[in-house]
N, C-alpha and C positions, 0 to 999 in steps of 0.2 A: 213559618216563611220569612225568608229574609228579602223583602221586596227592593232593597237597594241593590242587592245582586242584579236582579232583573232590569232595574232600572239603569245601572252601570253597564249592562251588557248592551243597551240600545241607546243611551245617552251618556257617554263618557262625561265625568265630571270636570274634566278640563274644556268641554264645549261650551259655545256660546248659548246654547238653548238650556243647558243643565240648571243655572241658577234661576232661570225663569219657570222652567218645568218643577224644580223642587219647592219654590216657593208656592206658586200656584197650588199644587197637591197638598202641601202642607196645610195651606189656609182652607181648604176645601175639606181636608182630613178634620181639621180642628172643630169647624162648624158641625161637620157630620157627627161626630163624636159627642158633642155638646147636646145635639138633638137625641142621640141615642141613649145618653144618660138621663136625659129629662123623660123619655119614653119608658125607662128603667128596662131596656134590652138585656139579653142575658151575655154573659162574658164571651160565648162563641160568636154572637152577632156583632159584639163590640170589636172583637179582632178582624172579622171578616171586613167589617166597615172599615178600619183602619188600612188593611192591606189593599182593599180594591179601591179606595180613594186615593192612596198614593200611586196606583197603578193605572187610574181610569183614562188618562190622557196619553198613555204610552204609544199610540197610533199616529201622534202627530209628526212623528220622525219620517213618516211615509208620505208627508203632504209637501207641497209647495207653497211653503209660508215664509217668506224673506223675513218678514217682521220679527218671526221667532226664531230665525236662523235655521230653519228647516228646508232643506233642498230636495225633497222627494218629487214624486211626479204627479200626485194625486191633489184634487181639491180638499181645503180643509175639511169640508164635512164629512169626508171618507175616514175621518181619524178614528170613528167609532168602530166601524167593522174592521178596520186595519187594526186596531188595539184588540179588538176580538180574536184576530187570526194570530197576533203575536202571543197572547196570553193562553190560548188554547195550546200554541205550539209548546209553550213553557210548563202546560200541564196543570192550568189553573182554570177550568172551564167556568167556575161561577164568577171570577173576577173578570173573565172574558166577556160574560154577558153584561156586567156593568159599564165595561168600556164601551161596547156597544150601543147600549140602551141610554147612556147618560146626556146625550145632546138634546138640548133644551128641557122640555118636559117628555121628551120622548118622541120618536117619529112614529107614526100610523103607516101602514102599509098604503093606505088611500091617500095620504098626503105626498109621500114618497113619489107614487105614481103621478098624481095630478101635479105636482111640481116638476116632474121629469128630473128628480135628483140623480146623480150619478151613484145611486147606492142600490144593493140588493133589493128586491122586491119582498120584504118580509116585514113583521111586526118588530119595531125597536123601541118598544114603550117598557119603562120599569114595570116587573111583575112582583115584585116583593118590597116589604118596607126598606131592607138594605139599599136597594138599587133606588127607591124613591128618595130617601134621605141623600144619598151622594149627588143624584140628579139635582135635587132641591138646592143643596149647598153650592154646587158648581155654579149655579145662576148668579150667585153674588159675587163671585171672582173672576176678574178679567185677567188675561195674561199680558195686558200692555204694561211695559216697565214702568210707568208713572202710576198705574194703580194695582199693582201686584198686592199691595199691602192693606188695601182699602175696601172694605166690603161695599157693596153697593146697598142703597136702601130698599126697602120692600117696595116702595113706590116707583123706584127706577126700575127694579126688576120687573113690577107689574107692566109698566110702560113698554118694556121691550117685549114681553110675552103677548101683550095685546096686538102687536103687530102680527103675530104668528096666526091668529084667529081664536075664535070664541071657545072653540073646543080645549085649546091650549091653555087659555085662560083660566077656565072652568078647573081643570087639573091644577095649576098653580094655586088658585083660591082654596081647594080643598088641602094641598100641602101647607099652605099658610096656617089655615085652620088647626092642623093636626100637629104641625111641627113649631108653631111659635107659641102656643098656649103653655 
């Protein structure tokens, strides 16, 4: 799979979002692959992680996020399901699920409904180790121009996730235990 072909179809290399997108996804991919190597995942999983991590945020182009030069109509939170739709249309259903499920530590349907989020009422939590690794790695990297290349500390990620609730923090702690040892 040539993931750059898909990226370039939706995010032209001469666009203002392109360097932000590529840098963020590269950083997430590198952290994800480092974890996968530590866990001794097989070559097929490694390849899948690389491809899905490079494509996980493709849905941002459908959002109204001026700081990222995205001029779509949807709230940023919708980039997960929008990424899923794009990648399913491109013929990559497994990568599509990563795009949808990578937000935070995942979004449970009960939380989507309780928060009145503008999202489909379905479970959007990582369901396999590859999805978990990419979701975890994504927590460490911002798309803010001044923070693109700098990973957040585990403590900073913890503080952020704590704001989302006890269940989410429990998921994060499990991932830290599994992925940082």
